[in-house]
DSSP file (Angstrom, degrees, kcal/mol; ACC not computed):
  #  RESIDUE AA STRUCTURE BP1 BP2  ACC     N-H-->O    O-->H-N    N-H-->O    O-->H-N    TCO  KAPPA ALPHA  PHI   PSI    X-CA   Y-CA   Z-CA
    1    1 A M              0   0    0      0, 0.0     2,-0.2     0, 0.0   123,-0.1   0.000 360.0 360.0 360.0 133.2  -28.2   51.7   42.1
    2    2 A T    >   -     0   0    0      1,-0.1     3,-1.1     4,-0.1     0, 0.0  -0.541 360.0-110.1 -93.5 163.5  -29.6   50.5   45.3
    3    3 A A  T 3  S+     0   0    0      1,-0.3    -1,-0.1    -2,-0.2     0, 0.0   0.785 117.9  56.6 -62.3 -26.8  -30.5   52.7   48.3
    4    4 A A  T 3  S+     0   0    0      2,-0.1    -1,-0.3     0, 0.0     2,-0.1   0.671  91.8  88.1 -81.3 -16.0  -27.6   51.1   50.2
    5    5 A S  S <  S-     0   0    0     -3,-1.1     0, 0.0     1,-0.1     0, 0.0  -0.381  85.7-100.5 -82.8 163.1  -25.0   52.1   47.6
    6    6 A S        -     0   0    0      1,-0.1    -1,-0.1    -2,-0.1    -4,-0.1  -0.489  39.1-103.6 -80.7 149.1  -23.1   55.3   47.6
    7    7 A P        -     0   0    0      0, 0.0    24,-0.3     0, 0.0    23,-0.2  -0.397  41.3-100.9 -68.5 150.1  -24.1   58.1   45.3
    8    8 A N  E     -a   31   0A   0     22,-3.2    24,-2.2    -2,-0.1     2,-0.3  -0.572  37.2-126.9 -71.4 126.9  -21.9   58.7   42.2
    9    9 A P  E     -a   32   0A   0      0, 0.0    49,-3.6     0, 0.0    50,-0.5  -0.604  32.0-178.4 -78.9 135.4  -19.5   61.6   42.7
   10   10 A L  E     -ab  33  59A   0     22,-2.5    24,-2.5    -2,-0.3    25,-1.1  -0.902  25.9-129.4-126.0 156.2  -19.6   64.3   40.0
   11   11 A I  E     -ab  35  60A   0     48,-2.2    50,-2.9    -2,-0.3     2,-0.5  -0.926  26.3-156.4-101.3 133.2  -17.6   67.5   39.5
   12   12 A C  E     -ab  36  61A   0     23,-2.8    25,-3.6    -2,-0.5     2,-0.6  -0.943  11.5-164.4-113.1 128.1  -19.9   70.5   38.8
   13   13 A F  E     +ab  37  62A   0     48,-3.1    50,-3.2    -2,-0.5     2,-0.3  -0.962  30.7 151.4-104.0 116.4  -18.8   73.6   36.9
   14   14 A G        -     0   0    0     23,-2.0     3,-0.1    -2,-0.6     6,-0.1  -0.989  48.4-140.4-148.6 136.8  -21.4   76.3   37.6
   15   15 A R  S    S+     0   0    0     -2,-0.3     2,-0.6     1,-0.2    23,-0.1   0.756  97.0  52.2 -66.1 -24.1  -21.2   80.1   37.8
   16   16 A H    >>  -     0   0    0      1,-0.2     4,-2.1    -3,-0.0     3,-0.6  -0.908  65.8-165.3-122.7 104.3  -23.5   80.1   40.8
   17   17 A R  H 3> S+     0   0    0     -2,-0.6     4,-2.6     1,-0.2     5,-0.2   0.866  90.1  56.7 -54.6 -41.3  -22.6   77.9   43.7
   18   18 A D  H 3> S+     0   0    0      1,-0.2     4,-1.8     2,-0.2    -1,-0.2   0.881 107.6  47.7 -62.8 -37.2  -26.0   78.2   45.3
   19   19 A L  H <> S+     0   0    0     -3,-0.6     4,-2.5     2,-0.2    -1,-0.2   0.897 110.6  52.5 -69.3 -39.1  -27.7   76.9   42.2
   20   20 A G  H  X S+     0   0    0     -4,-2.1     4,-2.4     1,-0.2    -2,-0.2   0.909 108.9  49.6 -60.0 -42.5  -25.2   74.1   42.0
   21   21 A Q  H  X S+     0   0    0     -4,-2.6     4,-1.7     2,-0.2    -1,-0.2   0.883 110.0  51.1 -65.2 -37.3  -26.0   73.1   45.6
   22   22 A K  H  X S+     0   0    0     -4,-1.8     4,-1.4    -5,-0.2    -2,-0.2   0.918 110.7  48.3 -64.5 -42.9  -29.7   73.2   44.9
   23   23 A M  H  X S+     0   0    0     -4,-2.5     4,-1.8     1,-0.2    -2,-0.2   0.891 106.3  58.0 -64.5 -38.7  -29.2   70.9   41.9
   24   24 A E  H  X S+     0   0    0     -4,-2.4     4,-0.7     1,-0.2    -1,-0.2   0.916 104.5  50.6 -58.5 -43.1  -27.1   68.6   44.0
   25   25 A R  H >< S+     0   0    0     -4,-1.7     3,-0.6     1,-0.2    -1,-0.2   0.873 109.8  51.3 -62.1 -36.0  -30.0   68.1   46.4
   26   26 A I  H 3< S+     0   0    0     -4,-1.4    -1,-0.2     1,-0.2    -2,-0.2   0.812 105.8  55.5 -70.6 -29.9  -32.3   67.3   43.5
   27   27 A L  H >X S+     0   0    0     -4,-1.8     4,-1.5    -3,-0.2     3,-0.9   0.567  90.3 141.2 -83.2  -8.4  -29.9   64.7   42.1
   28   28 A Q  T <<  +     0   0    0     -4,-0.7     4,-0.1    -3,-0.6    -3,-0.0  -0.465  50.2  27.4 -71.1 147.9  -29.8   62.7   45.3
   29   29 A P  T 34 S+     0   0    0      0, 0.0    -1,-0.3     0, 0.0    -2,-0.1  -0.987 126.5  43.4 -94.2   0.4  -29.7   59.8   46.1
   30   30 A H  T <4 S+     0   0    0     -3,-0.9   -22,-3.2   -23,-0.2     2,-0.3   0.831 119.6  19.9 -77.4 -31.8  -28.0   58.8   42.8
   31   31 A F  E  <  -a    8   0A   0     -4,-1.5     2,-0.3   -24,-0.3    -1,-0.1  -0.918  54.3-174.5-137.4 157.0  -25.4   61.5   42.6
   32   32 A H  E     -a    9   0A   0    -24,-2.2   -22,-2.5    -2,-0.3     2,-0.8  -0.978  33.6-111.1-146.0 156.0  -23.6   64.1   44.6
   33   33 A Y  E     -a   10   0A   0     -2,-0.3   -22,-0.2   -24,-0.2     3,-0.1  -0.786  23.1-174.1 -89.6 111.7  -21.2   66.9   43.7
   34   34 A A  E    S+     0   0A   0    -24,-2.5     2,-0.3    -2,-0.8   -23,-0.2   0.738  79.5   9.8 -73.6 -23.2  -17.7   66.0   45.1
   35   35 A A  E     -a   11   0A   0    -25,-1.1   -23,-2.8    -3,-0.1     2,-0.5  -0.970  61.5-156.0-154.5 141.2  -16.6   69.5   43.9
   36   36 A I  E     -a   12   0A   0     -2,-0.3     2,-0.5   -25,-0.2   -23,-0.2  -0.982  16.0-168.5-118.0 117.3  -18.4   72.6   42.7
   37   37 A M  E     -a   13   0A   0    -25,-3.6   -23,-2.0    -2,-0.5    -2,-0.0  -0.923   9.7-169.2-109.9 124.9  -16.1   74.8   40.6
   38   38 A T        +     0   0    0     -2,-0.5     2,-0.3   -25,-0.2    -1,-0.1   0.519  68.9  23.5 -95.6  -5.5  -17.3   78.3   39.8
   39   39 A D        -     0   0    0     27,-0.0     2,-0.3     0, 0.0   -25,-0.1  -0.966  58.0-151.2-149.7 169.1  -14.7   79.3   37.2
   40   40 A Y        +     0   0    0     -2,-0.3     3,-0.1     1,-0.1    30,-0.0  -0.915  24.1 156.5-146.4 114.7  -12.2   77.8   34.8
   41   41 A K  S    S-     0   0    0      1,-0.5     2,-0.3    -2,-0.3    -1,-0.1   0.774  73.3 -30.1-104.1 -41.4   -9.0   79.5   33.8
   42   42 A D  S  > S-     0   0    0     32,-0.0     4,-0.6    31,-0.0    -1,-0.5  -0.907  74.1 -79.0-161.6-173.9   -7.0   76.5   32.7
   43   43 A S  H  > S+     0   0    0     -2,-0.3     4,-3.0     1,-0.2     5,-0.3   0.621 101.2  89.7 -75.4 -11.9   -6.6   72.8   33.4
   44   44 A T  H  > S+     0   0    0      1,-0.2     4,-2.1     2,-0.2    -1,-0.2   0.914  91.2  39.7 -55.5 -53.0   -4.5   73.3   36.6
   45   45 A A  H  > S+     0   0    0     -3,-0.4     4,-2.3     2,-0.2    -1,-0.2   0.902 116.0  51.6 -66.1 -41.1   -7.4   73.4   39.1
   46   46 A L  H  X S+     0   0    0     -4,-0.6     4,-2.8     1,-0.2    -2,-0.2   0.928 110.4  48.4 -62.4 -44.6   -9.4   70.7   37.4
   47   47 A L  H  X S+     0   0    0     -4,-3.0     4,-2.4     1,-0.2    -1,-0.2   0.894 110.1  52.3 -62.9 -38.8   -6.4   68.3   37.3
   48   48 A A  H  X S+     0   0    0     -4,-2.1     4,-1.6    -5,-0.3    -1,-0.2   0.912 111.8  46.4 -62.6 -41.7   -5.8   69.0   41.0
   49   49 A V  H  X S+     0   0    0     -4,-2.3     4,-2.0     2,-0.2    -2,-0.2   0.936 111.8  50.6 -66.1 -46.2   -9.4   68.2   41.8
   50   50 A L  H  < S+     0   0    0     -4,-2.8    -2,-0.2     1,-0.2    -1,-0.2   0.899 113.7  45.7 -58.4 -41.0   -9.3   65.0   39.7
   51   51 A E  H  < S+     0   0    0     -4,-2.4    -1,-0.2    -5,-0.2    -2,-0.2   0.790 116.2  45.1 -72.3 -28.0   -6.1   63.9   41.4
   52   52 A S  H  < S+     0   0    0     -4,-1.6     2,-0.2    -3,-0.2    -2,-0.2   0.733  87.4  96.2 -94.0 -22.7   -7.3   64.7   45.0
   53   53 A L     <  -     0   0    0     -4,-2.0   -18,-0.0    -5,-0.1   -19,-0.0  -0.474  63.2-141.0 -77.0 137.8  -10.9   63.3   45.1
   54   54 A N  S    S+     0   0    0     -2,-0.2     2,-0.2     2,-0.1    -3,-0.0  -0.939  88.9  36.6-140.7 116.3  -11.5   59.9   46.5
   55   55 A P  S    S-     0   0    0      0, 0.0    -1,-0.1     0, 0.0     3,-0.1   0.464 109.0-109.6 -74.3 165.1  -13.4   58.1   45.2
   56   56 A T        -     0   0    0     -2,-0.2    -2,-0.1     1,-0.1    -6,-0.1  -0.380  39.1-102.1 -61.7 135.8  -12.7   59.2   41.6
   57   57 A P        -     0   0    0      0, 0.0   -47,-0.2     0, 0.0    -1,-0.1  -0.238  21.2-149.5 -57.9 150.8  -15.5   61.3   40.1
   58   58 A R        -     0   0    0    -49,-3.6     2,-0.3     1,-0.2   -48,-0.2   0.397  69.8 -13.0-103.2  -0.4  -17.7   59.5   37.7
   59   59 A G  E     -b   10   0A   0    -50,-0.5   -48,-2.2    32,-0.2     2,-0.4  -0.974  57.5-118.4 177.8 172.5  -18.5   62.5   35.5
   60   60 A V  E     -bc  11  93A   0     32,-2.6    34,-3.4    -2,-0.3     2,-0.5  -0.997  15.2-161.1-131.7 133.9  -18.5   66.2   35.0
   61   61 A I  E     -bc  12  94A   0    -50,-2.9   -48,-3.1    -2,-0.4     2,-0.5  -0.977   8.3-162.5-115.1 127.9  -21.5   68.5   34.6
   62   62 A I  E     -bc  13  95A   0     32,-3.3    34,-3.1    -2,-0.5   -48,-0.2  -0.947  16.3-131.2-113.7 123.2  -20.8   71.9   33.1
   63   63 A G    >   -     0   0    0    -50,-3.2     3,-1.3    -2,-0.5   -49,-0.1  -0.176  26.5-104.8 -68.3 163.8  -23.4   74.7   33.5
   64   64 A G  T 3  S+     0   0    0      1,-0.3    -1,-0.1    33,-0.2    35,-0.1   0.517 108.5  78.9 -69.2  -6.5  -24.7   76.7   30.6
   65   65 A G  T 3  S+     0   0    0    -52,-0.1     2,-0.4    33,-0.1    -1,-0.3   0.439  79.9  81.7 -82.2   1.4  -22.7   79.8   31.7
   66   66 A F  S <  S-     0   0    0     -3,-1.3     2,-0.0   -53,-0.1    -4,-0.0  -0.847  80.3-120.2-108.7 144.8  -19.5   78.4   30.2
   67   67 A D     >  -     0   0    0     -2,-0.4     4,-2.0     1,-0.1     3,-0.4  -0.265  26.5-103.6 -83.0 168.7  -18.7   78.7   26.5
   68   68 A G  H  > S+     0   0    0      1,-0.2     4,-2.5     2,-0.2     5,-0.2   0.804 117.6  59.1 -61.2 -32.7  -18.0   75.9   24.0
   69   69 A G  H  > S+     0   0    0      2,-0.2     4,-2.2     1,-0.2    -1,-0.2   0.912 107.1  46.5 -63.8 -42.0  -14.3   76.4   24.1
   70   70 A M  H  > S+     0   0    0     -3,-0.4     4,-2.7     2,-0.2     5,-0.2   0.910 111.0  52.7 -65.1 -42.2  -14.1   75.7   27.8
   71   71 A V  H  X S+     0   0    0     -4,-2.0     4,-2.4     1,-0.2    -2,-0.2   0.932 110.5  47.3 -60.0 -46.4  -16.4   72.6   27.4
   72   72 A R  H  X S+     0   0    0     -4,-2.5     4,-2.4     1,-0.2    -1,-0.2   0.903 112.1  50.5 -62.1 -41.2  -14.1   71.2   24.7
   73   73 A E  H  X S+     0   0    0     -4,-2.2     4,-2.8     2,-0.2    -2,-0.2   0.926 110.3  48.8 -64.4 -43.8  -11.0   71.9   26.8
   74   74 A V  H  X S+     0   0    0     -4,-2.7     4,-2.8     2,-0.2     5,-0.3   0.922 111.0  50.8 -61.9 -43.7  -12.5   70.2   29.9
   75   75 A K  H  X S+     0   0    0     -4,-2.4     4,-2.6    -5,-0.2    -1,-0.2   0.924 112.3  47.2 -59.0 -43.6  -13.5   67.2   27.7
   76   76 A D  H  X S+     0   0    0     -4,-2.4     4,-2.5     2,-0.2    -2,-0.2   0.913 112.7  48.7 -64.2 -43.1   -9.9   67.0   26.4
   77   77 A V  H  X S+     0   0    0     -4,-2.8     4,-2.3     2,-0.2    -2,-0.2   0.932 114.0  45.8 -62.6 -46.6   -8.4   67.3   29.9
   78   78 A V  H  X S+     0   0    0     -4,-2.8     4,-2.1     2,-0.2    -2,-0.2   0.929 112.6  50.3 -63.7 -45.6  -10.7   64.6   31.3
   79   79 A E  H  X S+     0   0    0     -4,-2.6     4,-0.8    -5,-0.3    -1,-0.2   0.918 113.4  45.3 -60.6 -43.8  -10.0   62.3   28.3
   80   80 A A  H  < S+     0   0    0     -4,-2.5     3,-0.5     1,-0.2    -1,-0.2   0.882 111.2  54.4 -65.6 -38.0   -6.3   62.7   28.7
   81   81 A W  H  < S+     0   0    0     -4,-2.3    -2,-0.2     1,-0.2    -1,-0.2   0.869 107.2  48.7 -66.1 -37.6   -6.4   62.2   32.4
   82   82 A I  H >< S+     0   0    0     -4,-2.1     3,-2.0    -5,-0.1    -1,-0.2   0.656  82.5 114.1 -80.8 -13.4   -8.3   58.9   32.3
   83   83 A Q  T 3< S+     0   0    0     -4,-0.8     3,-0.1    -3,-0.5     6,-0.0  -0.376  90.8   4.1 -59.3 126.1   -5.9   57.4   29.7
   84   84 A G  T 3  S+     0   0    0      1,-0.3     2,-0.4    -2,-0.1    -1,-0.3   0.428  95.9 132.4  80.9  -1.6   -4.1   54.5   31.4
   85   85 A R    <   -     0   0    0     -3,-2.0     3,-0.3     3,-0.2    -1,-0.3  -0.673  44.0-159.5 -83.9 136.2   -5.9   54.7   34.7
   86   86 A E  S    S+     0   0    0     -2,-0.4    -1,-0.1     1,-0.2     3,-0.1   0.706  87.5  57.5 -85.2 -21.0   -7.2   51.4   36.0
   87   87 A D  S    S+     0   0    0      1,-0.1     2,-0.4     2,-0.0    -1,-0.2   0.489 104.7  53.1 -91.0  -2.6   -9.8   52.9   38.3
   88   88 A V        +     0   0    0     -3,-0.3    -3,-0.2    -6,-0.2    -1,-0.1  -0.971  45.6 171.8-137.8 120.4  -11.7   54.9   35.5
   89   89 A E  S    S-     0   0    0     -2,-0.4     2,-0.3     1,-0.4    -1,-0.1   0.842  77.9  -8.1 -89.4 -40.3  -13.1   53.5   32.3
   90   90 A K        -     0   0    0      2,-0.0    -1,-0.4   -32,-0.0   -11,-0.0  -0.984  49.4-162.8-152.4 156.6  -15.0   56.6   31.3
   91   91 A M        -     0   0    0     -2,-0.3   -32,-0.2    -3,-0.1    -9,-0.1  -0.725  24.0-145.7-143.4  89.2  -15.9   59.9   32.7
   92   92 A P        -     0   0    0      0, 0.0   -32,-2.6     0, 0.0     2,-0.6  -0.240   2.9-149.7 -58.7 141.2  -18.7   61.6   30.8
   93   93 A V  E     -c   60   0A   0    -34,-0.2     2,-0.5   -32,-0.0   -32,-0.2  -0.969  14.7-165.4-112.8 115.5  -18.7   65.4   30.5
   94   94 A I  E     -c   61   0A   0    -34,-3.4   -32,-3.3    -2,-0.6     2,-0.5  -0.884   1.9-160.4-107.8 128.0  -22.2   66.7   30.3
   95   95 A S  E     -c   62   0A   0     -2,-0.5   -32,-0.2   -34,-0.2   -31,-0.1  -0.936  12.7-138.2-115.7 119.3  -22.7   70.3   29.1
   96   96 A V        -     0   0    0    -34,-3.1     3,-0.1    -2,-0.5    13,-0.0  -0.536  33.8-107.0 -70.7 133.1  -26.0   72.1   29.9
   97   97 A P    >   -     0   0    0      0, 0.0     3,-1.6     0, 0.0   -33,-0.2  -0.371  40.0-101.5 -61.7 137.0  -27.2   74.1   26.9
   98   98 A P  T 3  S+     0   0    0      0, 0.0   -33,-0.1     0, 0.0   -31,-0.0  -0.295 107.0  28.7 -56.0 142.1  -26.7   77.9   27.3
   99   99 A G  T 3> S+     0   0    0    -35,-0.1     4,-2.3    -3,-0.1     5,-0.2   0.399  80.2 120.3  89.0  -2.6  -30.0   79.6   28.2
  100  100 A T  H <> S+     0   0    0     -3,-1.6     4,-1.6     2,-0.2     5,-0.2   0.934  81.2  39.9 -61.2 -47.3  -31.6   76.6   30.0
  101  101 A V  H  > S+     0   0    0      1,-0.2     4,-3.3     2,-0.2    -1,-0.2   0.921 115.6  51.7 -67.8 -43.8  -31.9   78.5   33.3
  102  102 A E  H  4 S+     0   0    0      1,-0.2    -1,-0.2     2,-0.2    -2,-0.2   0.851 111.8  47.8 -62.5 -34.1  -32.9   81.7   31.7
  103  103 A A  H  < S+     0   0    0     -4,-2.3    -1,-0.2     1,-0.1    -2,-0.2   0.833 136.9   0.9 -77.2 -33.2  -35.7   80.0   29.7
  104  104 A G  H  X S-     0   0    0     -4,-1.6     4,-0.8     1,-0.2    -2,-0.2   0.366  92.7-127.6-142.0   6.5  -37.2   78.0   32.5
  105  105 A G  H >X  -     0   0    0     -4,-3.3     4,-1.7    -5,-0.2     3,-0.7  -0.139  62.1 -35.5  73.4-173.0  -35.5   78.7   35.8
  106  106 A P  H 3> S+     0   0    0      0, 0.0     4,-2.9     0, 0.0     5,-0.2   0.822 134.9  60.7 -55.2 -35.3  -34.1   76.1   38.1
  107  107 A P  H 3> S+     0   0    0      0, 0.0     4,-2.3     0, 0.0    -2,-0.2   0.908 105.8  47.5 -61.4 -38.0  -36.9   73.6   37.4
  108  108 A A  H <X S+     0   0    0     -4,-0.8     4,-2.4    -3,-0.7     5,-0.2   0.898 112.6  49.6 -67.3 -39.5  -35.9   73.5   33.7
  109  109 A L  H  X S+     0   0    0     -4,-1.7     4,-2.7     2,-0.2     5,-0.2   0.939 111.1  48.8 -62.8 -47.0  -32.3   73.0   34.6
  110  110 A A  H  X S+     0   0    0     -4,-2.9     4,-2.7     1,-0.2     5,-0.2   0.911 112.3  48.6 -60.1 -43.4  -33.1   70.2   37.0
  111  111 A K  H  X S+     0   0    0     -4,-2.3     4,-2.6    -5,-0.2     5,-0.2   0.924 112.1  48.6 -63.7 -44.2  -35.2   68.5   34.4
  112  112 A W  H  X S+     0   0    0     -4,-2.4     4,-2.3     2,-0.2    -2,-0.2   0.943 114.0  45.8 -62.0 -47.5  -32.5   68.8   31.7
  113  113 A I  H  X S+     0   0    0     -4,-2.7     4,-2.5     2,-0.2     5,-0.2   0.933 114.0  47.9 -62.6 -46.6  -29.8   67.4   34.0
  114  114 A K  H  X S+     0   0    0     -4,-2.7     4,-2.1    -5,-0.2    -1,-0.2   0.919 111.9  49.9 -61.9 -43.0  -31.9   64.5   35.3
  115  115 A D  H  X S+     0   0    0     -4,-2.6     4,-2.0    -5,-0.2    -1,-0.2   0.906 112.3  47.9 -61.2 -41.2  -32.9   63.6   31.7
  116  116 A E  H  X S+     0   0    0     -4,-2.3     4,-2.7    -5,-0.2     5,-0.2   0.879 109.6  52.2 -68.7 -37.2  -29.3   63.7   30.6
  117  117 A L  H  X>S+     0   0    0     -4,-2.5     4,-2.7     2,-0.2     6,-0.8   0.848 108.0  52.3 -67.9 -33.1  -28.2   61.6   33.6
  118  118 A V  H  X5S+     0   0    0     -4,-2.1     4,-1.6     4,-0.2    -2,-0.2   0.935 112.7  45.4 -62.8 -46.1  -30.9   59.0   32.7
  119  119 A R  H  <5S+     0   0    0     -4,-2.0    -2,-0.2     1,-0.2    -1,-0.2   0.918 122.3  35.3 -64.3 -44.3  -29.5   58.9   29.2
  120  120 A V  H  <5S+     0   0    0     -4,-2.7    -2,-0.2     1,-0.1    -3,-0.2   0.894 134.0  21.5 -80.4 -41.5  -25.8   58.7   30.2
  121  121 A Y  H  <5S-     0   0    0     -4,-2.7    -3,-0.2    -5,-0.2    -2,-0.2   0.571  92.6-127.1-107.8 -12.0  -26.0   56.6   33.3
  122  122 A G     << +     0   0    0     -4,-1.6    -4,-0.2    -5,-0.6    -3,-0.1   0.734  50.9 159.3  73.0  21.6  -29.3   54.7   33.0
  123  123 A V        -     0   0    0     -6,-0.8     2,-0.5    -9,-0.1    -1,-0.2  -0.341  34.3-139.0 -74.1 159.3  -30.6   55.8   36.4
  124  124 A E              0   0    0   -123,-0.1   -94,-0.0     1,-0.1    -1,-0.0  -0.983 360.0 360.0-118.6 131.0  -34.3   55.8   37.3
  125  125 A W              0   0    0     -2,-0.5    -1,-0.1   -11,-0.0    -2,-0.0   0.433 360.0 360.0 -93.1 360.0  -35.7   58.7   39.3
């Protein structure tokens, strides 16, 4: 990604909006959060966000405060949503391991997310 190109839009699921906003600043210039969702009850809100965002998000990051069942459901919803779409080939769903923030604070979270984004998207920080 060049400095002149736009950052990749992501959807963030995080229990704490302020922490999500802090992480978003750290992920610039490569990424930005097109939406920060602080809870998940069912697929309705996620589907509404996916349908309404332009440009289409390029991935989803799920914070460690959400359980494995929610992570699996979001992956299933995203996978079903991208089927047959011409504007999206893939939309990785990245799940932060529970306890990451508690073990090392925001710096540990930022490092984990950046390392995972390097692995998934091949970005260089």
